[in-house]
N, CA, C and O of each residue as an XYZ file, in Angstrom:
404
protein
N     103.700     16.433     97.889
C     102.744     16.191     96.836
C     102.838     17.313     95.805
O     102.946     18.487     96.160
N     102.798     16.948     94.546
C     102.869     17.923     93.457
C     101.452     18.361     93.098
O     100.557     17.531     92.942
N     101.257     19.672     92.969
C      99.966     20.235     92.592
C     100.110     20.996     91.283
O     101.128     21.644     91.039
N      99.089     20.914     90.447
C      98.983     21.781     89.279
C      98.090     22.927     89.715
O      96.920     22.719     90.039
N      98.637     24.144     89.723
C      97.866     25.273     90.214
C      98.210     26.542     89.463
O      99.087     26.550     88.599
N      97.504     27.622     89.803
C      97.687     28.899     89.127
C      98.670     29.767     89.899
O      98.642     29.826     91.129
N      99.539     30.439     89.151
C     100.497     31.385     89.722
C     100.155     32.750     89.134
O     100.183     32.927     87.917
N      99.832     33.712     89.994
C      99.354     35.012     89.541
C     100.501     35.889     89.070
O     101.571     35.919     89.678
N     100.262     36.601     87.978
C     101.185     37.635     87.537
C     100.397     38.683     86.777
O      99.222     38.476     86.475
N     101.027     39.808     86.464
C     100.342     40.887     85.756
C     100.156     42.095     86.652
O     100.553     42.105     87.818
N      99.537     43.118     86.068
C      99.323     44.357     86.798
C      98.197     44.222     87.815
O      97.437     43.254     87.821
N      98.123     45.230     88.669
C      97.060     45.285     89.657
C      95.705     45.315     88.947
O      95.516     46.105     88.022
N      94.785     44.489     89.354
C      93.439     44.361     88.791
C      93.419     43.892     87.337
O      92.375     43.944     86.687
N      94.541     43.445     86.829
C      94.606     42.883     85.475
C      95.397     41.581     85.545
O      96.382     41.391     84.833
N      94.953     40.720     86.394
C      95.703     39.499     86.663
C      95.632     38.529     85.495
O      94.606     38.399     84.826
N      96.734     37.862     85.273
C      96.815     36.701     84.403
C      97.463     35.615     85.245
O      98.045     35.895     86.293
N      97.362     34.396     84.789
C      97.861     33.289     85.595
C      98.687     32.337     84.754
O      98.372     32.083     83.592
N      99.733     31.819     85.343
C     100.494     30.731     84.735
C     100.033     29.436     85.386
O      99.814     29.388     86.597
N      99.886     28.396     84.590
C      99.574     27.079     85.129
C     100.908     26.397     85.370
O     101.690     26.195     84.441
N     101.164     26.041     86.627
C     102.470     25.513     87.006
C     102.324     24.246     87.841
O     101.292     24.009     88.468
N     103.375     23.445     87.832
C     103.485     22.294     88.725
C     104.374     22.729     89.881
O     105.510     23.154     89.675
N     103.848     22.619     91.104
C     104.579     23.056     92.291
C     104.369     22.070     93.423
O     103.399     21.313     93.443
N     105.298     22.096     94.362
C     105.112     21.360     95.600
C     103.953     22.012     96.343
O     103.876     23.239     96.392
N     103.066     21.237     96.912
C     101.864     21.784     97.551
C     102.188     22.654     98.762
O     101.357     23.464     99.172
N     103.370     22.505     99.338
C     103.735     23.295    100.514
C     104.368     24.630    100.157
O     104.590     25.453    101.046
N     104.666     24.871     98.886
C     105.273     26.137     98.466
C     104.219     27.236     98.405
O     103.030     26.964     98.239
N     104.670     28.480     98.541
C     103.753     29.605     98.441
C     103.278     29.779     97.001
O     103.880     29.231     96.077
N     102.217     30.528     96.812
C     101.573     30.669     95.510
C     102.528     31.178     94.435
O     102.538     30.656     93.320
N     103.322     32.180     94.755
C     104.213     32.772     93.763
C     105.643     32.276     93.906
O     106.574     32.951     93.469
N     105.831     31.120     94.504
C     107.159     30.551     94.674
C     107.705     29.967     93.383
O     107.097     30.093     92.320
N     108.851     29.332     93.491
C     109.534     28.748     92.338
C     108.806     27.473     91.886
O     108.693     26.525     92.662
N     108.313     27.440     90.641
C     107.620     26.235     90.168
C     108.600     25.160     89.713
O     109.743     25.453     89.363
N     108.141     23.923     89.721
C     108.932     22.829     89.164
C     108.916     22.907     87.640
O     109.917     22.629     86.980
N     107.750     23.294     87.089
C     107.594     23.356     85.639
C     106.426     24.280     85.319
O     105.393     24.234     85.987
N     106.590     25.128     84.286
C     105.492     25.955     83.804
C     104.810     25.208     82.673
O     105.466     24.751     81.738
N     103.482     25.084     82.759
C     102.746     24.233     81.835
C     101.738     24.987     80.978
O     101.002     24.365     80.212
N     101.688     26.298     81.088
C     100.763     27.063     80.261
C     100.360     28.335     80.966
O     100.917     28.694     82.003
N      99.364     29.025     80.377
C      98.853     30.208     81.044
C      97.369     30.378     80.759
O      96.827     29.795     79.820
N      96.720     31.196     81.599
C      95.286     31.438     81.515
C      95.044     32.909     81.774
O      95.507     33.456     82.775
N      94.307     33.559     80.857
C      93.939     34.958     81.006
C      92.424     35.021     81.183
O      91.696     34.839     80.207
N      91.925     35.272     82.393
C      90.481     35.248     82.619
C      89.730     36.394     81.945
O      88.529     36.275     81.702
N      90.406     37.497     81.638
C      89.725     38.626     81.003
C      89.342     38.316     79.564
O      88.254     38.682     79.118
N      90.224     37.644     78.836
C      89.934     37.289     77.443
C      89.574     35.818     77.303
O      89.242     35.364     76.208
N      89.634     35.074     78.392
C      89.387     33.626     78.429
C      90.335     32.881     77.488
O      89.977     31.855     76.909
N      91.543     33.415     77.347
C      92.566     32.775     76.508
C      93.353     31.784     77.359
O      93.723     32.070     78.498
N      93.596     30.622     76.782
C      94.336     29.579     77.479
C      95.334     28.963     76.524
O      94.991     28.633     75.389
N      96.563     28.805     76.974
C      97.578     28.068     76.213
C      98.155     27.010     77.133
O      98.603     27.314     78.238
N      98.143     25.763     76.672
C      98.575     24.653     77.519
C      99.666     23.841     76.848
O      99.667     23.656     75.631
N     100.595     23.360     77.660
C     101.589     22.380     77.224
C     100.987     21.013     77.551
O     101.277     20.427     78.594
N     100.141     20.515     76.640
C      99.359     19.306     76.914
C     100.243     18.094     77.206
O      99.965     17.385     78.173
N     101.301     17.812     76.421
C     102.133     16.650     76.769
C     102.758     16.760     78.161
O     102.861     15.763     78.875
N     103.170     17.955     78.546
C     103.742     18.151     79.877
C     102.710     17.948     80.974
O     103.015     17.367     82.016
N     101.487     18.424     80.749
C     100.419     18.261     81.735
C     100.047     16.790     81.872
O      99.885     16.285     82.983
N      99.914     16.104     80.739
C      99.576     14.677     80.767
C     100.654     13.903     81.518
O     100.350     13.012     82.311
N     101.906     14.246     81.265
C     103.023     13.583     81.950
C     102.936     13.795     83.462
O     103.093     12.846     84.230
N     102.688     15.035     83.892
C     102.591     15.329     85.329
C     101.403     14.611     85.966
O     101.513     14.109     87.085
N     100.268     14.556     85.265
C      99.096     13.873     85.811
C      99.353     12.379     85.957
O      98.905     11.765     86.925
N     100.070     11.789     85.002
C     100.394     10.367     85.091
C     101.359     10.090     86.236
O     101.368      8.991     86.791
N     102.172     11.085     86.591
C     103.097     10.937     87.714
C     102.394     11.122     89.057
O     102.996     10.896     90.107
N     101.119     11.533     89.031
C     100.356     11.653     90.267
C     100.098     13.069     90.736
O      99.650     13.257     91.867
N     100.362     14.075     89.911
C     100.098     15.454     90.304
C      98.591     15.674     90.423
O      97.812     15.132     89.639
N      98.188     16.475     91.411
C      96.779     16.752     91.663
C      96.453     18.180     91.244
O      97.055     19.114     91.774
N      95.519     18.386     90.309
C      95.146     19.750     89.929
C      94.213     20.374     90.965
O      93.423     19.674     91.598
N      94.308     21.688     91.133
C      93.355     22.394     91.981
C      92.022     22.449     91.242
O      91.950     22.086     90.068
N      90.970     22.899     91.918
C      89.638     22.921     91.313
C      89.596     23.800     90.064
O      89.015     23.411     89.051
N      90.207     24.981     90.132
C      90.195     25.894     88.993
C      90.983     25.322     87.828
O      90.529     25.390     86.685
N      92.141     24.767     88.091
C      92.950     24.169     87.028
C      92.223     22.962     86.447
O      92.288     22.723     85.241
N      91.535     22.204     87.290
C      90.769     21.051     86.802
C      89.709     21.505     85.795
O      89.521     20.864     84.761
N      89.014     22.617     86.097
C      88.004     23.134     85.171
C      88.629     23.557     83.845
O      88.066     23.297     82.781
N      89.778     24.202     83.904
C      90.471     24.633     82.684
C      90.881     23.419     81.861
O      90.725     23.420     80.640
N      91.400     22.391     82.509
C      91.839     21.188     81.803
C      90.656     20.403     81.242
O      90.772     19.787     80.182
N      89.516     20.418     81.940
C      88.325     19.741     81.418
C      87.819     20.429     80.161
O      87.367     19.761     79.230
N      87.889     21.773     80.120
C      87.489     22.506     78.910
C      88.363     22.115     77.724
O      87.883     22.039     76.593
N      89.642     21.868     77.983
C      90.595     21.536     76.922
C      90.656     20.032     76.646
O      91.462     19.594     75.825
N      89.819     19.236     77.315
C      89.755     17.778     77.127
C      91.086     17.085     77.400
O      91.424     16.115     76.721
N      91.832     17.556     78.363
C      93.126     16.963     78.699
C      92.940     15.624     79.403
O      93.730     14.702     79.198
N      91.904     15.509     80.231
C      91.701     14.270     80.985
C      91.362     13.104     80.067
O      91.676     11.957     80.384
N      90.724     13.383     78.933
C      90.448     12.321     77.961
C      91.752     11.760     77.413
O      91.862     10.554     77.189
N      92.737     12.620     77.195
C      94.029     12.166     76.682
C      94.768     11.343     77.737
O      95.467     10.386     77.404
N      94.612     11.713     78.995
C      95.267     10.956     80.068
C      94.652      9.566     80.156
O      95.373      8.572     80.236
N      93.320      9.493     80.141
C      92.661      8.189     80.252
C      92.880      7.357     78.998
O      93.010      6.137     79.094
N      92.926      7.982     77.816
C      93.176      7.242     76.576
C      94.592      6.682     76.573
O      94.809      5.560     76.114
N      95.545      7.434     77.071
C      96.928      6.962     77.135
C      97.092      5.823     78.113
O      97.860      4.897     77.854
N      96.385      5.867     79.237
C      96.530      4.804     80.232
C      95.846      3.523     79.767
O      96.336      2.435     80.070
N      94.726      3.613     79.036
C      94.069      2.397     78.559
C      94.871      1.746     77.449
O      94.935      0.519     77.375
N      95.485      2.544     76.582
C      96.286      1.945     75.509
C      97.533      1.280     76.083
O      97.975      0.259     75.557
N      98.109      1.832     77.147
C      99.268      1.208     77.773
C      98.875     -0.101     78.439
O      99.622     -1.077     78.371
N      97.708     -0.134     79.086
C      97.294     -1.374     79.747
C      96.943     -2.439     78.717
O      97.186     -3.623     78.951
N      96.371     -2.036     77.571
C      96.085     -3.000     76.514
C      97.380     -3.565     75.951
O      97.462     -4.761     75.669
N      98.395     -2.719     75.784
C      99.685     -3.178     75.276
C     100.343     -4.136     76.259
O     100.924     -5.138     75.844
N     100.262     -3.849     77.548
C     100.884     -4.733     78.532
C     100.139     -6.061     78.600
O     100.766     -7.102     78.796
N      98.816     -6.051     78.444
C      98.048     -7.293     78.432
C      98.398     -8.129     77.212
O      98.468     -9.355     77.300
N      98.618     -7.479     76.073
C      98.964     -8.205     74.855
C     100.338     -8.858     74.998
O     100.529     -9.991     74.555
N     101.288     -8.168     75.602
C     102.620     -8.750     75.767
C     102.599     -9.841     76.826
O     103.320    -10.831     76.702
N     101.782     -9.678     77.872
C     101.675    -10.718     78.901
C     101.089    -11.997     78.316
O     101.536    -13.096     78.644
N     100.094    -11.854     77.455
C      99.473    -13.017     76.836
C     100.435    -13.745     75.920
O     100.418    -14.974     75.856
N     101.275    -13.006     75.211
C     102.237    -13.630     74.302
C     103.296    -14.394     75.095
O     103.743    -15.455     74.659
N     103.702    -13.875     76.246
C     104.713    -14.551     77.050
C     104.129    -15.777     77.745
O     104.836    -16.758     77.974
N     102.840    -15.725     78.081
C     102.210    -16.843     78.761
C     102.045    -18.050     77.848
O     102.048    -19.181     78.334
N     101.899    -17.844     76.532
C     101.721    -18.941     75.591
C     103.024    -19.668     75.314
O     103.004    -20.848     74.964
N     104.141    -19.000     75.460
C     105.427    -19.591     75.075
C     105.937    -20.584     76.035
O     107.009    -21.152     75.825
């Protein structure tokens, strides 16, 4: 299972985190599948690769609780749900056109 989680880096007591997609069985600081952004809790600065995150979530990746909170602040889940509803509307429109013919 793929997880979106935080990978710690930085100096002692000055931690920063990278938001990464990793296999859930890998260790915290192991090799990520993809780096998707970073989070600095001291300055509350966040930079996200939103298209990459949306893509991973659509593929079934599960965010950890902390990453979920960060993504909710950035309204990423709204983009995921908006993308899935527009795709289902498009597929319904094409299905209806084929059914009439």
